N, C-alpha and C positions, 0 to 999 in steps of 0.2 A: 588812393594810400600805393606806396611802390610795394611790389614784391620783395621780400628778403632773398638775399643772393644764397647760394647754397651752402657758405661758408658761416654766413650769420645763422642760418638755422642749426647746422651743426653746434654753434657755440650756445644757441637758445636750448637745444636739445640735452647739452652736457649739463643743465640743471646749475644748482648751488656749488660754487667751488668749495665751500666749506674754509672762508676766511677765518683767521684765528681772533678771538676777542682781545682788544685792545684796553689796558688797564686792570680796574678792579670795580668791583660794584661798592653799594654802601657797607661800611664795617660790620653791622649785625648780620648782612646776607654772607660776608665773605669768613667772619669768626664768630659763628652762634656760638652763643652763652660767655663769651669773652668779654671784662669789662673794656670800656671804649679807653685808648691808649691816652686822651686828653684829660682823663680823670683817676690814673693810677696816682696811688700814694707814691711819694718819693722815697719813702723809708722801706728798708727791707723789714719783714717781720722778724720779730726775737725769736732766735734759737728754740725756745721753752713754750712758744706760742703755738697752740692747735693747728694744724692745717690739714687741707684735704690731700687726696692723692692726686689730685689735678694741680699740675703747675700753675702758678700765678704768670700772667702775661710778661710781667716784668722779670722773671726768671728764664724766659725763653730766649734761645740764641737764635740770630737770623736762618740758622740752617737747620733749626728744630720743625715740625709741623706740630699742630694741636687743632683739630685732629689729622688736617691736611693742608692747612694754610699755614705760610711763614709770617711770621711777625716781621713788620717793619722794623729795619735797623734803629737804634737810636744813637744821637748823638750825645757826646759827653763833654764838659767842660775839663780844660785841661788837669790833670792830677785826680778827675774823678772816676768814680767805678764804672766802666763800660757798660755793666749790667743794669745799672741806674735810669730807668726812663725820666725824659724831660717832657712833660706834658705839653708844654709850651709850643713844641714843633709843630704839631699836629693843627690843620685846620677844619674846625668843626663843620664846615659845610660838605669838605670834601669827606669827611666820615659819614655824615648823613647822605650824601647823593653820589658817591663814589668817585674814582680818580681816574679819568682816560688820558692824563697828559703823556706826552711822549719823554718818560722820565725812567731812570733806573728803578727797579723794583724796591731798593733799599729806602728809597724817598717817597714810595707811596702815601698819599694823606699828608704831606708834610707842606707848610705853608713855603711860598716862594723865598722870603729870607732867610727862613731856616736852612734851606738847601743852599743857596748861597753863602751862608756862613760855614756850613760844613764843608763845601768845597774848599774855602779857603783855610779852613782849619786842617784838613787832610793834605793842604799845598798844591798849589799848580806850577805848572812847569815852567821854565825859566825863558820861553820862546814867546813873542808876541806877535799879532797880527795887524797890519795897516791896510785899509784900503782906500784907492782913489775914487771918489765917488763923483764924478763930474756928468755921468750921463744916466744918473738913476738905475744903473745895472742891476737887472734883476736877480743877479747871482750873489749881491752882498748877503742877501739873507742866509743863503746856503753857505758861506764862507764863514758868517757868525756861528752858525749850527755846528760845523766840523769844529771851530775853535773851541767851541764848549765841550764837544765830544773828546779831543784832546788835552784839555782844562789848560789852554793858553793862558798867560798871567793876564793879557790884556788885549782889549781889541780897540784899534784908533781908526775912526773914519775921517777920512780928509775931504771937505766939501761940504755939500748941503745935508741938512739933516734928515732928509727924507729918503727913505730907502725901503726895500722890500721887506718887510718884516714878516710878511706871509710865510715867506720861505725858510725864516729861522726857527719856526714853530716855537717862539717865544723864548727861545734860548739866551737871549740876550738880557733877558731878567736876572739870569745867572751868572753873568759876566760884568765884568768893569768896562763899560764902553764910554771912551772919550771921542769929542769932537775938534776938529782944527779947521779954520778958514782956509787953508792954503797948505801946500807942502812945504814952504819957509817957515810957517808957525810951528808945522808939527816936529821938524827938525830942531828948531830952536827949543821947544820944550823937552825933546829927547835928550838933546845935549847939556842942558840947565840940569836935569835929572842927573845925568852922567857926572857932571861937574860936582853935585852935592853927595853922589856917593862914591866916589873915586873910581869909578869903572867906565866902562868902553862898551856901548850896545852898538853892534853892528847892525847895519841895515842891509837886507839882503834882497834884491829886486828879483821877481821873476817874469822874465819877458823873452822872447825869441828875438833878441838883436844881434848884429855882430859884435864880437867881443866877449860874448855870453858863453859860461861853462856848462857842460852836462851836469845836470842835478847827479848822474848815476856815478860820478867819481868826485864830486864835491864834498867836502868835509864841513858839516854846518858848525859855527859857533855855539857853544851852550848858550850863551846869553845873547839873543838878536831878535830883530824884528823882521819878519816876512812881509815883503810889502808886495802889494798886488794891484793892479791897475782895473781898467775896464774892458767888459767884453768888444773885441773888434779892435779899437785902437790902442789897447794895452796900456801901460804905463806912459804918463807923460814926460817930456824931455828933462823936465826939470828933476822930476823923482829919480830916472836913471841917471843923472847927473850927480846928485847927492849920495846915490847908492855905494856901499863898500865894495860890493859884488853883485853880479848879474848873473843869475842862473837860469838855464832852460830845461826843459823836459823832451828828452827826444821822442820824435815821432817817426813811425814807421810805416803808415798810410798814406794816403793822397793829402788829406788835409793838414793843412798847415799848424795847426794849435788847437789845444784843448778847450772844452767850456772852462770858463774862468773859476768857476765853483769846483769844477774836478780839477783843475790844476792845482788850486788851494789845497785840497785835501792829499794830492800828492806829495805836494812839498810838506805839510805839516806831517804827514806818515813817517816821509823820509827823515825828518827831524828826530821824531820819535824812535826811530830804528836805529839811530846813532845815541840818543841820549835819554830816551824815555826808560 
């Protein structure tokens, strides 16, 4: 067995770094004494009905504590009272065993379908993301994850269905993801949709090629699709040909380009800074 280096010994001697816990435990541990939210009565108690001094969970707002835990936000149907919980959004298995998913706290214990429906109800942003998948790029999962973080209206994958879902941390479940066999099939679908809606969706390619304009001075259209290529080769010639605009991110170091996932995050954030 080899002798650890002095640096490794110092790291080992530092002990537990105290990483923060991810997620929440079972409902009964996190909210002792409170009824399970999947068993709430939908009706509010009558004003004349006796009640205890402790607030019923359905009367708690997300920013209140009882005694020191926040109650997950509740979705509501259109024109419904936002204080009325919907037991159907909760996943019994998550309530029993805890929820360690990488999601916002307001969605703790919710089912996947309920989260996706609530994101749709709240309203997604008007930009979309398209990714060419000809090299099984490991960055695709990261791009899908970022699209979810900024609530992109949709994600389009051009090429094979297989891609790195591990990098997305399951966020594709909360997004609308469509697949196209070729760039021409993708463009045809977009233009057909535009014709039906009477709108024009601009295709904005992100790549460092002659004629591209710097992202720092580019004004993103409110309704657009951001088109990304693979790590290394970038976008195909056909994708660059059909794009309405081509934008690049200025580099200041020795490297020619950013990681594709990082570049996509920069572009989406740039759109958000202008329209979010």
